[in-house]
PASEBA-1860 file (N, C-alpha, C; in nm, 3 decimals):
! residues 130
1> MGNLITGE> -3.506/2.018/-2.951/-3.446/2.017/-3.129/-3.549/2.003/-3.210 ~ -3.586/1.836/-3.163/-3.631/1.757/-3.276/-3.564/1.768/-3.408 ~ -3.650/1.713/-3.531/-3.529/1.702/-3.678/-3.590/1.795/-3.680 ~ -3.610/1.932/-3.657/-3.617/2.021/-3.751/-3.521/2.111/-3.730 ~ -3.494/2.157/-3.856/-3.311/2.292/-3.840/-3.391/2.376/-3.932 ~ -3.307/2.471/-3.843/-3.386/2.637/-3.938/-3.285/2.715/-3.926 ~ -3.335/2.792/-4.021/-3.209/2.919/-4.037/-3.130/2.989/-3.979 ~ -3.236/2.993/-3.842/-3.152/3.077/-3.668/-3.065/2.967/-3.647
9> MLVKYYEL> -3.114/2.856/-3.647/-2.990/2.722/-3.576/-2.874/2.774/-3.685 ~ -2.880/2.725/-3.793/-2.735/2.769/-3.893/-2.667/2.906/-3.873 ~ -2.729/2.991/-3.880/-2.673/3.132/-3.808/-2.613/3.143/-3.682 ~ -2.668/3.099/-3.612/-2.588/3.070/-3.466/-2.506/3.037/-3.462 ~ -2.526/2.914/-3.509/-2.412/2.809/-3.506/-2.289/2.883/-3.584 ~ -2.321/2.907/-3.701/-2.198/2.969/-3.763/-2.126/3.124/-3.746 ~ -2.221/3.201/-3.628/-2.166/3.300/-3.565/-2.073/3.227/-3.427 ~ -2.122/3.145/-3.348/-2.026/3.072/-3.238/-1.936/3.056/-3.300
17> NKQKKEIE> -1.956/2.923/-3.423/-1.798/2.875/-3.463/-1.662/3.053/-3.484 ~ -1.739/3.172/-3.522/-1.638/3.243/-3.562/-1.607/3.281/-3.391 ~ -1.668/3.290/-3.296/-1.654/3.363/-3.234/-1.542/3.268/-3.101 ~ -1.540/3.139/-3.171/-1.508/3.031/-3.086/-1.315/3.095/-3.150 ~ -1.350/3.090/-3.285/-1.239/3.100/-3.329/-1.138/3.232/-3.276 ~ -1.238/3.325/-3.256/-1.143/3.485/-3.186/-1.088/3.471/-3.059 ~ -1.204/3.400/-2.970/-1.132/3.360/-2.837/-1.046/3.306/-2.866 ~ -1.010/3.158/-2.930/-0.913/3.101/-2.930/-0.798/3.170/-2.992
25> MEMNTLKD> -0.752/3.243/-3.093/-0.691/3.367/-3.112/-0.635/3.453/-3.031 ~ -0.724/3.518/-2.922/-0.715/3.564/-2.839/-0.632/3.508/-2.706 ~ -0.704/3.374/-2.688/-0.657/3.300/-2.548/-0.485/3.305/-2.613 ~ -0.442/3.251/-2.725/-0.320/3.200/-2.771/-0.250/3.306/-2.732 ~ -0.275/3.460/-2.728/-0.233/3.537/-2.765/-0.147/3.609/-2.632 ~ -0.286/3.546/-2.547/-0.279/3.615/-2.394/-0.154/3.444/-2.330 ~ -0.198/3.367/-2.392/-0.050/3.185/-2.367/0.098/3.293/-2.359 ~ 0.066/3.321/-2.536/0.247/3.340/-2.575/0.295/3.512/-2.450
33> AFQKYFNN> 0.162/3.561/-2.456/0.254/3.660/-2.382/0.280/3.619/-2.192 ~ 0.197/3.516/-2.133/0.245/3.432/-1.971/0.368/3.369/-2.045 ~ 0.432/3.286/-2.177/0.500/3.221/-2.187/0.625/3.320/-2.183 ~ 0.622/3.387/-2.257/0.730/3.512/-2.262/0.800/3.558/-2.155 ~ 0.663/3.567/-2.009/0.687/3.660/-1.880/0.723/3.525/-1.838 ~ 0.763/3.411/-1.846/0.779/3.316/-1.736/0.940/3.290/-1.796 ~ 0.977/3.270/-1.921/1.071/3.276/-2.007/1.197/3.386/-1.952 ~ 1.165/3.516/-1.937/1.240/3.650/-1.838/1.225/3.605/-1.739
41> LVGTDHKG> 1.134/3.577/-1.651/1.161/3.505/-1.496/1.242/3.448/-1.492 ~ 1.211/3.290/-1.483/1.269/3.206/-1.445/1.364/3.110/-1.581 ~ 1.357/3.167/-1.701/1.463/3.100/-1.845/1.302/3.039/-1.886 ~ 1.328/2.957/-1.986/1.297/2.865/-2.073/1.274/2.698/-2.015 ~ 1.205/2.636/-2.024/1.215/2.516/-1.968/1.241/2.524/-1.785 ~ 1.156/2.615/-1.728/1.119/2.609/-1.588/0.993/2.617/-1.554 ~ 0.991/2.548/-1.454/0.825/2.628/-1.430/0.819/2.766/-1.357 ~ 0.714/2.814/-1.356/0.674/2.924/-1.295/0.562/2.957/-1.207
49> EITISGYK> 0.541/3.046/-1.177/0.424/3.075/-1.108/0.397/3.265/-1.015 ~ 0.307/3.270/-1.042/0.245/3.410/-0.992/0.164/3.460/-0.946 ~ 0.075/3.522/-0.875/-0.023/3.537/-0.812/-0.089/3.690/-0.807 ~ -0.177/3.734/-0.877/-0.235/3.838/-0.965/-0.334/3.883/-0.923 ~ -0.443/3.966/-0.820/-0.592/4.033/-0.832/-0.640/3.839/-0.780 ~ -0.617/3.771/-0.711/-0.632/3.704/-0.674/-0.674/3.529/-0.737 ~ -0.608/3.572/-0.877/-0.543/3.429/-0.969/-0.425/3.396/-0.984 ~ -0.403/3.286/-0.984/-0.276/3.191/-0.975/-0.232/3.155/-1.136
57> LQRQIRKT> -0.174/3.218/-1.184/-0.075/3.194/-1.317/0.002/3.082/-1.267 ~ 0.012/2.974/-1.323/0.152/2.818/-1.357/0.165/2.862/-1.416 ~ 0.294/2.790/-1.430/0.358/2.737/-1.571/0.404/2.583/-1.559 ~ 0.379/2.510/-1.603/0.438/2.369/-1.586/0.505/2.333/-1.685 ~ 0.579/2.261/-1.669/0.683/2.163/-1.780/0.693/2.024/-1.799 ~ 0.625/1.990/-1.916/0.639/1.828/-1.901/0.747/1.798/-1.989 ~ 0.792/1.685/-1.927/0.901/1.614/-2.009/0.861/1.497/-2.075 ~ 0.917/1.443/-2.203/0.855/1.318/-2.239/1.003/1.248/-2.327
65> EKYDEVET> 1.084/1.155/-2.275/1.130/1.104/-2.349/1.153/0.973/-2.427 ~ 1.182/0.993/-2.560/1.176/0.857/-2.595/1.323/0.889/-2.711 ~ 1.361/0.709/-2.728/1.468/0.713/-2.772/1.506/0.694/-2.913 ~ 1.607/0.754/-2.971/1.634/0.797/-3.132/1.666/0.667/-3.154 ~ 1.547/0.650/-3.267/1.544/0.505/-3.345/1.673/0.443/-3.408 ~ 1.739/0.535/-3.513/1.822/0.520/-3.570/1.984/0.485/-3.487 ~ 2.050/0.588/-3.347/2.114/0.547/-3.312/2.105/0.475/-3.198 ~ 1.978/0.430/-3.194/1.930/0.316/-3.064/1.946/0.189/-3.133
73> IKRLEELQ> 1.873/0.186/-3.240/1.917/0.040/-3.323/2.080/-0.068/-3.328 ~ 2.114/0.091/-3.390/2.257/0.108/-3.423/2.367/0.050/-3.277 ~ 2.328/0.107/-3.184/2.383/0.062/-3.072/2.359/-0.084/-3.020 ~ 2.239/-0.110/-3.073/2.164/-0.202/-2.943/2.212/-0.344/-3.101 ~ 2.244/-0.334/-3.223/2.336/-0.425/-3.275/2.478/-0.404/-3.294 ~ 2.593/-0.303/-3.254/2.672/-0.334/-3.199/2.675/-0.432/-3.086 ~ 2.604/-0.410/-2.961/2.621/-0.455/-2.859/2.571/-0.613/-2.906 ~ 2.485/-0.642/-3.010/2.503/-0.762/-3.038/2.304/-0.791/-2.947
81> MNELIQVV> 2.266/-0.716/-2.890/2.103/-0.733/-2.821/2.004/-0.722/-2.929 ~ 2.017/-0.804/-3.056/1.870/-0.806/-3.126/1.772/-0.791/-3.077 ~ 1.795/-0.879/-2.981/1.652/-0.952/-2.899/1.568/-0.824/-2.889 ~ 1.654/-0.656/-2.875/1.545/-0.586/-2.808/1.492/-0.488/-2.911 ~ 1.494/-0.534/-3.047/1.461/-0.472/-3.160/1.322/-0.544/-3.198 ~ 1.304/-0.418/-3.204/1.140/-0.474/-3.287/1.154/-0.441/-3.414 ~ 1.049/-0.564/-3.513/1.096/-0.542/-3.614/0.920/-0.601/-3.668 ~ 0.908/-0.449/-3.691/0.703/-0.398/-3.728/0.691/-0.446/-3.883
89> KKPYEVKI> 0.639/-0.530/-3.923/0.588/-0.563/-4.020/0.469/-0.458/-4.070 ~ 0.447/-0.416/-4.172/0.335/-0.340/-4.221/0.299/-0.339/-4.392 ~ 0.156/-0.362/-4.404/0.128/-0.311/-4.552/0.221/-0.192/-4.607 ~ 0.284/-0.166/-4.743/0.334/-0.066/-4.792/0.272/-0.033/-4.878 ~ 0.127/0.056/-4.827/0.034/0.139/-4.908/0.089/0.205/-5.054 ~ 0.187/0.264/-5.059/0.245/0.308/-5.189/0.233/0.202/-5.280 ~ 0.343/0.121/-5.264/0.339/0.029/-5.333/0.238/-0.063/-5.352 ~ 0.144/-0.112/-5.273/0.058/-0.151/-5.276/-0.038/-0.075/-5.424
97> KAALNLGL> -0.030/0.041/-5.400/-0.121/0.124/-5.516/-0.072/0.086/-5.644 ~ 0.076/0.107/-5.647/0.141/0.096/-5.728/0.161/-0.076/-5.809 ~ 0.087/-0.181/-5.739/0.142/-0.259/-5.806/-0.026/-0.327/-5.904 ~ -0.104/-0.213/-5.807/-0.272/-0.216/-5.820/-0.273/-0.133/-5.972 ~ -0.240/-0.053/-5.944/-0.212/0.022/-6.086/-0.171/-0.089/-6.195 ~ -0.041/-0.128/-6.168/0.010/-0.200/-6.306/-0.031/-0.370/-6.301 ~ -0.132/-0.400/-6.233/-0.230/-0.478/-6.293/-0.090/-0.628/-6.250 ~ -0.002/-0.590/-6.136/0.058/-0.694/-6.082/-0.054/-0.743/-5.982
105> LNSNHLEG> -0.128/-0.708/-5.894/-0.215/-0.748/-5.803/-0.351/-0.689/-5.855 ~ -0.486/-0.801/-5.796/-0.592/-0.726/-5.806/-0.631/-0.706/-5.706 ~ -0.759/-0.614/-5.709/-0.829/-0.614/-5.584/-0.918/-0.757/-5.526 ~ -0.915/-0.794/-5.610/-0.962/-0.932/-5.505/-0.911/-1.030/-5.446 ~ -0.734/-1.004/-5.504/-0.634/-1.042/-5.404/-0.623/-0.957/-5.270 ~ -0.690/-0.873/-5.265/-0.686/-0.839/-5.137/-0.852/-0.821/-5.060 ~ -0.931/-0.879/-5.132/-1.074/-0.863/-5.044/-1.043/-0.907/-4.884 ~ -1.108/-0.857/-4.859/-1.106/-0.849/-4.693/-1.038/-0.756/-4.661
113> CIISTTSP> -0.918/-0.680/-4.692/-0.880/-0.677/-4.593/-0.813/-0.523/-4.621 ~ -0.926/-0.450/-4.653/-0.906/-0.345/-4.642/-1.035/-0.247/-4.482 ~ -0.976/-0.209/-4.452/-1.099/-0.109/-4.303/-1.060/0.026/-4.343 ~ -1.227/0.007/-4.294/-1.297/0.171/-4.342/-1.348/0.260/-4.257 ~ -1.314/0.393/-4.230/-1.343/0.433/-4.115/-1.407/0.568/-4.145 ~ -1.520/0.593/-4.123/-1.615/0.725/-4.121/-1.609/0.793/-4.062 ~ -1.590/0.905/-4.041/-1.603/1.020/-3.918/-1.705/1.154/-4.010 ~ -1.807/1.204/-3.881/-1.897/1.305/-3.977/-1.866/1.430/-3.903
121> AISVKPIT> -1.815/1.537/-4.018/-1.795/1.663/-3.989/-1.921/1.797/-4.023 ~ -1.900/1.847/-3.943/-2.028/1.920/-3.966/-1.964/2.086/-4.056 ~ -2.003/2.110/-4.115/-1.939/2.263/-4.154/-2.038/2.346/-4.220 ~ -2.068/2.480/-4.152/-2.175/2.595/-4.186/-2.099/2.700/-4.204 ~ -2.115/2.736/-4.375/-2.092/2.861/-4.427/-2.186/2.944/-4.475 ~ -2.159/3.032/-4.509/-2.271/3.161/-4.539/-2.241/3.124/-4.741 ~ -2.355/3.136/-4.811/-2.380/3.126/-4.921/-2.305/3.265/-5.015 ~ -2.353/3.352/-4.923/-2.264/3.482/-5.041/-2.195/3.487/-4.920
129> PR> -2.036/3.525/-4.937/-1.936/3.528/-4.819/-1.981/3.643/-4.730 ~ -1.924/3.698/-4.665/-1.907/3.801/-4.557/-1.794/3.873/-4.588
END
């Protein structure tokens, strides 16, 4: 491929991206049908499995649990178990921006504090709409 970019490459990328989106939509429609099938067969939140035409269709159920922050903190405080509560210090970005705008803080105060990250993104679109 080298360093040469051709019009054909742009057209190919554009067309493949369009096909990818169409394929994803079609797959999502099929997945929805599979979910509805299993919901009717075994109920929601239950795993299921069927075999048709030499293919096995399975539905797994993943369960994740986490503590309700407000309730758990309230309960731990009632139990006087404050050592089980995490205090998280982090910059309040909205207030920092406001302080900068009001001149209460100037950018020199925060020299070396800003971390910039970049990530490249490719976009190919026709100049004249299709």
